[in-house]
N, C-alpha and C positions, 0 to 999 in steps of 0.2 A: 589912891593915885590912879589917874586915868592911864590906860595903856593903848597903844595903837600898833597895828601890824604894818610893817614896812617890807616891801619885796626886796629880796636880796639884790644888792647893786650889780652883782655879776651877771644876773639873768638878762638885764637889758643889753649889756655889752655883748653877751653871747648871741642874742637874737640879732643885734646889729651886725655882728661879725658874720653871722650865717648868710644874711641877705647878699652882701657883696660877693661872697664865695659862690653862692648859688647862681647869682647873675653872671659871674665870670665863667662858670662851668657851662651855663646855658649858651653864652656867647661863643665859647670855644666849640661847643657842639654844633651850633649853627654854622660856624666858620668851616669846621671839618666837613660837615654835610655839603655846604656850598662848594667847597673845593672838590669833593668827590663827584658831585654832579657836573661841575665844570670840566673835570678831567675826562669823564665819560663822554660829555658832549663834544669836547675837542677831539677825542679819539675817533668818534663817529664822523666828525667833519674831516679829519685827516684821512680816514678810510675812504670817504667819497672822493677826496682830491687824489689819493693814491690810485684808485681804480681809474680815474680820469687820465692821469699822467703816466703811470708806470705799468708796463706790460708784464713785468716780472721776468726773471731769468734763472739760470741754473745756480748762480751764486746764492740767491735767496732760497731756491728749492733745496739745495744741499743742506742748508742750515735747518730747514723744516725737517729733513730726514735725520739730521743729528738730533733734533728735538724729539723725533719719534723714538730713536734708539734710547735716549735718556728717559723718556716717559715709560718705555718698556723695561727699565731696570738697569740698562747699561749706562749708569750715571757717569762713569769715568771714560766712556766712549772707547773702551778697550777694543783693539783691532783696527782702529781707524788710523789713517795717515792724513794729517792735516797741516796746513801752512801756519806761519807765525800768527796770522790773524784768523785763528780757528773760531774765535768768539765763544768758545766752549763755556766760559764762566761769565759771559756778558749777555749776548743775545740768546744763546741756545736755551737757557732755562725758561725764558719767556716763550720760546717756540714749543718747548716741552709742555708747558702749561696749556698752550693753545691746542696742542695735539690731544692732551688729556680731555679737554673740554669739547673739542670739535672733531677730532680725528685728523687725518692727513687731508687737508682741503686747500685748494688754491686761494681761498679767502685769507689764509694765514700769511700769504706773500704780501698782503696789504695791511692786515689787521695788526700784526705784531709791530712792524715799523711805525704804524700810526700811534700805537700805545707808547712806544719808546719816545717818539717825537713829542707827544703830549706831556710826558714826564719831563722832558727837556725844557719845554716851555714853562711848565709849572715851577721847576727848579730855578730856571733863569729869572723868572718874574720875582720869585722869593728873594733871590740874591740881589736883584736890582733894588728891591724895597728894603733890604736889611739895613738896620741902623736909622731908619727914617720913620716918621709917623704920619698917619692919616693921608692928607692930600699929596704930600711929597712921595710917600710910599706908593700911593695909588698911581701917581703920574709915572714913576719909574717902572712899575710893573706893567702899566698899560702900554708903555713904549715897547717893551719886550714882546708883549702879546701882539701889538699892532704889526710888528715886523715879521714875527715868526709864525703866528697862528694862521695867517692867510698868506702863504708864501707865493711868490711869482712862479712861473713855470719851471725855471731852472732850479731854484732852491727847492721847490717841491719835488722835482725829479731826483735830486740827490738826498734830500732830507727824509723822504718817504720810501726809500729803497733799502731793503735790508740784505745783508748786514754791511752797511757802509760807514762804520765808525761813529754813528750817532749814539749808540749805546755806550761807546767808549767816552764820548763827550759828557754823557749823563753821569757816569761814574766820577769823572774828573770834577764836574761842577759840584756834586754833592761833597766830595772830598775837600774842595776849596772852602765850601761853607763850613764844614766841621773844623777846619784848621783855623779859619779867620774869625768866625762869628761866635763869641762866647765860648772859647775853647776850654775843654776840660780833658782830663786823662781819658775818659771814656770816648769822647768825641775824637780825640787824637787816635785812639786805637781803632775806631771805626773808619777813620780816614785812611789809615795805613792798610787796613784790611780791604777796603774798597780799591785802593790803588794796586794792591797785590793781586786781587782778583782780576782787575783790569789787565795787568801785565800777563797773567796766565792765559788770558783769552785774546789779547791784542797787544803786541809789543809796542805799538805806538803810544800806549799809556805811559811809557817811560818818558817820551818827549812831551806829551800833552799834559801829564799830571805830575809825575814824580819830580822831574827836573824843575818845572815851574815852582813847585812848593819849596824845593831846596833853595832855588835862586831868590825867591821872595823872602825866605827866612834870613838869608845872608844880607839882603838889602835892609831888612828890619834891624839887624844887629849893627850895621853901619850907620843907619839913620839915627838910632838911639844911643849909639856909642856904648853898647853893652852886649856881650855875647849871649846873655840870658834870653834876649829877645829872639834869638835864632834857635833856641833849644827845641821848642816844640815842633816847628816846621822841619828842622833838620832830622829830628827823631822820627817824624812821620815819613819823610822821604826815604831815609836809610832803612827804617823798619819795614817799609813796603817792599824794598828791594830784597831784604833778608827773607821776608815772608814768601815772596814770589819764588825765590830760588829754593827755599826749603819746601815750599808746596810742590814745586816741580819734581824735586828729588823724591818726595813721598809718593807723588803720582806715578813716577817711574817704578818705584819699588812695589807699589800696589798693582801696577798694570793698567796703563791708560793709553791714550792715542800717541802716535809717533809724530814728532815735528820733523818734517822733511826738508831737504836741502832746497835753498832758493838762491838763485844768482840774480843780482841786481846790476845790470850793466849801465855804466854811466859814460857820458861824453861831455866834454866842455861845451860843444855846440848845443847839446840838449839842455845843459844847465842854463846857458844863456837864453834859450828859447823859453824855458820855464819861468825864469825871472821876468821876462817880458809878458808872459801870460798872467802873472799874479794880479795886477790892477784890473785888467779887463774881466777876468773870471770872478774875482771877488765882487766887483761892481755888478756883474750879471747875477750872481747869487743873491745880491741884495735887491734885485729887480730891475736894475738899469742896464740895458744891454742884453746880450744873449750869448750862451755857450752853444756851439754847434753840436749838441748832443741829441740823442734820440729820446723823446721826440723833439725835432729841430723846429724852432719857431721863434721869431722875434717878438711875437705878440703885438697887440695894439700899441701904437706909439704913445698915445695919451696915457694908457695904463702904465707904461714904462716910466714916463716922467712923473707919475704920482709917487714913485719910489725914490725920487731925488732927495726929499727930506730925510729919508732913512739913511741914504748914503752919506749925506752931509753930517748927520748926527753921529754915525759910527766913526767917520774919519775924525771929527772933532773930539770924540771921546778918546780915541786912541792917542791923538796928539796931546790932549790934556793929561792923560795917564802917563805918557812918556815924559812930559815936562815935570810932572810931580815926582816921578821916580828919580830923574836926574837931579832935581833940586835936593831931594833927601840924601842922595849920595854925595853931592858937592857941599851941601851945608847941613851936616848932621846936627841934631839937637842934643843938648846935654841931658835931657830927661824925656821920657815918653809923654806924649800929649794925647788928648782925646781923639778918637778916630784912628788910632794906630792899627788896631786889628782890622778895620775896614780898609785901610790902605794896603794891608797885607793881602786882602781879598782881591783888590784891584791889581796888585802886582802879579798875583797868581794868574789872573785872567790875561794880563798883558804878556807875560812870559809864555803862557800857553799859546796865545795867538802867534807870537814870533816863532815859537818852536813849530807850530803847524805850518807856517809859511815855509820854513826850512825843510820840513818833511816833504812838502809838495815839490819844492825845487829839486831836491835830491831824489825823491821817490818816483816822480813821473818819468818813466823810462822812454816815453814817446810823446808825440803831440796828440795822442788820443784824448778827446774831451772827457772820457770816462774818468781820467785821473783827477779831475776836479773834485772827486769825492774826498780827496785828502784835505780840501779846503773847508769842508763843511764844519768841522769842529771849531776851526779858527773863526769863522763867520759867527758861529753861536757865541763864542767868548766875546767877540767884538760887540755884538748886539747887547749882551748883558752890560758891558762897559757903557754903552750908549744909554741904557736904562738907568744906570747909576748916575750918569752925568745929569740926566733930566731930573732925577730925584734931588740931587744936590742943588741944582739951579732953583728948583721950586722951594726947597727948604731954606735956601739963603735969601729968598725974596720975602719981603714983608707983605707983599700984595697977594692975598689969597686968590685973586683973580688969575694970577699967573698959573697956578696949579690947575685951576679949572680950565684955563685955556689949553694947557698941555693935554689934559684928558680929553677935551673936546676935539682937539686936533688929531689925537690918536684915533678917536672914534670915527672922525671924518675920513682919515686915511684908511681905516679898516674897510670902509665901504668901497673905496677905490681898489684896495688890495683884493677884496672879495670878487670884484669884477675881473681883475687880472687873473686870479686863480681859476675862475670859472670859464673865462673866455680866451685865455692865452693860447691854448692849443686845442686841437681836436682830440676827442677821446681815442685812446690807443686800442689796438686789437692784439690778440695773442695767437699767432699762427700755430703754436704748439697745441692749442685746444682742438683745432681741426685735425691735426695729426693724431691726437689721442682718440678722437671719435673714429677716425679711419681704422686705427689699429684695433680698437674694440670691435668694430663691425666685422673685421676680418679675423677675429679670434687670435690675434697676435698679442700675447700677454707678457712675454719675457724676451727682452732683447738687449743689445748693446749699441753704443753710438758715440758720436763725438760729444764733447763736454756740454756744449750749449743745447744739445738735443736730448739729453739723457734725463737727469734728475728733474728737469722742468716738466717733461711729459709724465713722469711718475707722479708728481704732485698734481698736475692738471687733471689727471684721471682718477684722483682720489686714491691712488695706489693700486688701481685695478690693472694698469699696465706698468710693468717694472722695466725700466731701461737703465743700464749701468754704463758709466763712461769708460772708454778705453783710450789708450795712448799708443803712439808709435814707439816700438821698442827695438830690440836687436834684430838685425837683418831686415829692417823695415817691415816687421810683422807686428800686428796689433796685440797688445797685452793689457793687463789690468792697469788702470790709471793709478799712478803712484801718489797722487794728491787728491784730497777731498773725496775719499772713498773708504769703504770698510772691507775687510778681508772676507767676511761671510757673504758679501754681495757676489763673489766669484767662486770661492772654494766649493767644489762639488756641484757647481751649477752648470747647466747647459742652456743655450739660448736659441730662440726661434729665428731671430732676424737681426739685421744691422740697419741703423738709420743715420743719415748725416744731412746737414743743411748746406746746400750749394751756395746759399746767399751769405753764409757766415762760416767760411772755412776755418778749420781748427787743427793746426799743427800736424798736417799730413794725415789726419784721420778722414778718409774719403772712400769713394767707391773703389778706386784702384787698389788701395792698400787692403781694403776688406777682401777683395777678390784674391789678392796675392796671399793673404793669410788663410782664408777658408775655402778658396776655390770658387768656381763660377756658380752663381746662384741659380736656382730653378726659376725664380720669379723676381722681377724688379718692378716696383711701383713708384710712380711719381705723384707726390701729394704736395702741390704747390712747389716751393723751393726744396722740399725734402725728397730724399731718395731712400726707399726701403728695400733692402735685399733679403730674400728668404731662401733658405736651403732646404733640401729634402730631409736632411737630418739636422738635429740640433748641434750647435757648435759649442766648444769650450774655449775659455780664454786662458792664456798663459799667465801665471801668477808672479813670476819673478820680477822684481823691481830693484831699483838702485838701493844700495845699502849705505850710501853716504847720508849722514844725518846732521851735518853741519847746518845750523839753523839759518845762517845768512852769510852770503859772500858778496863783498863789494869789489868791483874792479872797474877800471877805466878802459875804454876802447877808443 
């Protein structure tokens, strides 16, 4: 009998199975590599824009010095006194990494915010594309990139200045994605941990992240007529609160920074003003109009009008999301339908936007344009909603040309936005750099000064000149600044000089109070708008500060 050899049937199936798996891994590898390259490129682009727009200040410099302390082993920032937005668990680790890689450098004032903004754009684009395929996903992601990757002068000023709650928005966006898109217990735990970390570093995370997740979960329960739909979001929101409180208690027991008292005065007149500011400042952040901030510029009018489609898209997306939410509340369904989890994502974004607007209305204590920084997270959330609306419109259309048209339009707008980002304002200068050069030339290496003239000079000189902030204390005498400072900056230290900026007065810290505290100086220098006082002998700073640790007081005046 003739015999024949037949290959095992399983070998062909095994080879066939290997090819798709190998191809999938290759595609994933290429995608990860492309995203990494894009993130690096966007960070470098943002860095260039930040250097162009942002001079830097002591808010950012203080966080650089927090990062230095963390990089040197003081991970818990023991001995520091910080405000509720300490950013110790949000921005500071990024600055610590920067200090480890580069040392204390003024470049960190731009590089770290640029990296955080790039991560925000990448996350926002991913959320805009979530749940869609190919052209629809690309159109949604491209819309987010077109609006955020090349910001107008105002959005660039607030987006690329650290630490102004952009890292907080990043934590919230990632948490929203974990909660809404293919949720699992591990993703829920990660979302709760992120929100808890956000709350430990910036209390605004409660309003921008935790409460929106809770509210979105309750809406899901109502719209589906089953409590189970709210289980995961509610557990994430409440779990984040418990983790944050427990984490703070553990930090206190282990020895960490002190949260200092902060008063937030409110007036009905100011609340009314803030409500009136919302539409104008949000529109300006989207590129249409201008906020009278430093650097103040209306930019080319043609460039501003190029941002009109972005404003229209964002407004339309917010209205559509609002209508859908109200519809789900008024007409709940008997059973869950496809897209429920993605509706949860949009509800989180919408509630986050509303909460952010409320934070601005209540938190802006004056008409100072700097308070527009509170609106940046809400604008980011709204832009992601806009990207999701574009993706949905393309996915719902049978004409592939529509998706291509959206992508082409986004690319065309990018060209206009690039012009606006490059030509909207003149490059800024940093007067503190000239002051640092003067101090080095005169061998003045250790001093004290007003808040805006202190930590910034320390960073601008790569730490070669150390200037510590002081505040007006008892009997109108200068003492250690009770906020944004570390004990070892002052304890056992003596200082050569005092500096203040006449162009930017700071809460009674000036030449007169310095002379009243330390006596008449032997020499007084004028360096631009700065005044530098030098005594024959080094001076010491009183260390006593207020012992009131209530984290927040609200009162009406």
